[in-house]
N, C-alpha and C positions, 0 to 999 in steps of 0.2 A: 480654190476650185472655181471654175467658171459658173456662170448662171444657168439656172434651169431653162431648158428649151433652146439653148445655144445650138446652132446648126453649123456643121463643118462639112465641107465637100472635099473629097480627095479621090482621085482617079475616077471621077464621074459618079461616085457614090456619095449621097448625102446622108449624114448621120446626125442624130439629135441627142443631146445630153438630157437625161432624166435624173434629177436629184431628189425627187419627191416620192416616187412610188414605193421605194424600198428604204426602210430606216437604216439599214446597214451598208448599203452600196450606192454609189453613183453609177448609173447604167447608161451605156451608149447604145442607142437603138437606131434601126433603119427608119425611114420616114413612115413605113407601115406599122411601126411599133414593135418589130421583132428585135429582141436583145442580141447584141453581138459581142459586147465587152462590158466589164465592170471593174470598179476600184473601190476598196473599202473606205468607209468614212472615218473609221477609227484607226489609229496608228497600231502597228503590230510590233513596235519597238524601234530602238535607235540603231542605225547602221553606220559603219565607218568606212570611208574610202580606203582602198588599198593603194600601195605605192611607196615611193621613197619619202614622200612628205605627206603623211596621212592627215586627214581632217580630224583633229582631236575632238572637235565639238560634235561631229557626226551630223546625221539628219534623221528625221522621222520617216519610217518606211510605211507604205500603204500597199497591200496586196493588189496585184493587177491580174485579171483573168480574162480569157476570151472563150466564147462559145464555139466549139468546133462544129462546123456545118455538116460534117459527114456523120458524126455519131451523137449530136445534140447533147453533149455534156460539157460542163465547164472545165477548163484546163488552166493551170497556173502559167502565166506569162512571165511574171517577175514577183518575187517576194521582197525585193529591195527597191521597188518603184517609189519615186517621190510623189508627193501630193500634186495632182494635176497632170501627171504623166499619161493619164487616160487620153489626153488630147495632144500628145506628142506626135509630130508629123511622121516619124518613122513607124511608130506603132499604128497610126491611122492608115498608112500605106499598106502595111501587112494585112490589116483587117479588111480593107477595101479590096485587096487582091483576092482574098479568100471568098468574098461575097459578090464579086463582079461576075 
C-alpha cells in the first residue's frame, strides 16, 4: 500500500490517502477530509482467478468500499480487490466522477 498522505489527482479531483486515522481501513479522502473510499488493512481470505489456466497460488483479497454521495452509506465495490487497488486508476476515475 502507498504511503500516508499520498495525493492522487484524477478528473480534476485531488484525493488523499489516510492510512493512520482508522486501525482497520485505509481511507481515501477529498482534500477537505471527507471520506470517499476505503480498503481493509487485513485480508479477507485467498481468492483464485477464473479461467482456463487458473492461478493456483491465488492472491489475498482486501474489501474495497465507496461512500455513496447520495445516501451517505458505505457500499461494497469489490470483495476480491487486491492490496493497493484503492489507488487503481479505473476505480479512482469512477470515484472522481461521482464527486465532481
